[in-house]
N, C-alpha and C positions, 0 to 999 in steps of 0.2 A: 109077588115081588114088588117092591117099592121103587120109585124113581129116585129116591134118596139113597145114595151109596155111602157106606161108612168106610173111612180110610184110616181107622185107628191103627191097624197093623202097620201101615206104611209110616205113620208118624212115630210109632213106637220104635220101629226099626231105625229110622233116621236119628232118634235120640238114644239108641242102644239101650232101651229100657225093657226089662222083662215084665211079663204079666204079673208075677209075684211082687215086684218092686212097685209097679203102678197101683196094684191092689192095696198095698200098705200105705202108699202116699194118699190115695183117694178115699180109702175107707169103704171100698166096695169089694164084695167077694170075688174071688178068681172066677167062679162060675158065671156071675153076672157080667164081669168084664170080658170074659171069653165070648159070651153071646153078643156083646157090643162089637167086639173085634171081628167076629165072623159075620156080622150083619143079621143075626138071627133074632132081632128084636123089632117091635113095631113102634116103640116110643122110647124116649129118653128124657129124664127129668133135667130141667135146666140146671139144678144144683149139682147133678152128677156131671153134666157137660162142663160146667164151670170148674169143678174140681179136677177133671181130666185135663182141661186146658191149662189150669194153673200148674199141675204136676209136670206137664210136658212142655210148658212154655210156648204154647201155640194158640191159635185162634180157632173158633168153632168151624170156620170155613176150611181149615186144614184137615178136619176130621170128617165133615159132612160135605158131600158133593151131590149136586143135582145132575142126573143123567136123563135127558129127555128121551133117549132111545130105549131106556129100560121099560119093561112091561109093568105098568102100574096095576094096583089091586083092583081098580075099577074096570080094567080091560080083561080080567081073567074070565 
């Protein structure tokens, strides 16, 4: 588990945007966005992050959060 926590679900809920709508606006499949939303990814392209931020009208820091108490992959 990473110390970087994804908060896409929270931002989507705040904007009242569905996964299908975000997928259409960003041009990324529902499956891949779902993985981002649930935090089941280990990397994200800047171009994807940029498109998500543009579609949601947010900053990367609204989606990505550093949690120093999370168990990092180097500690597993």
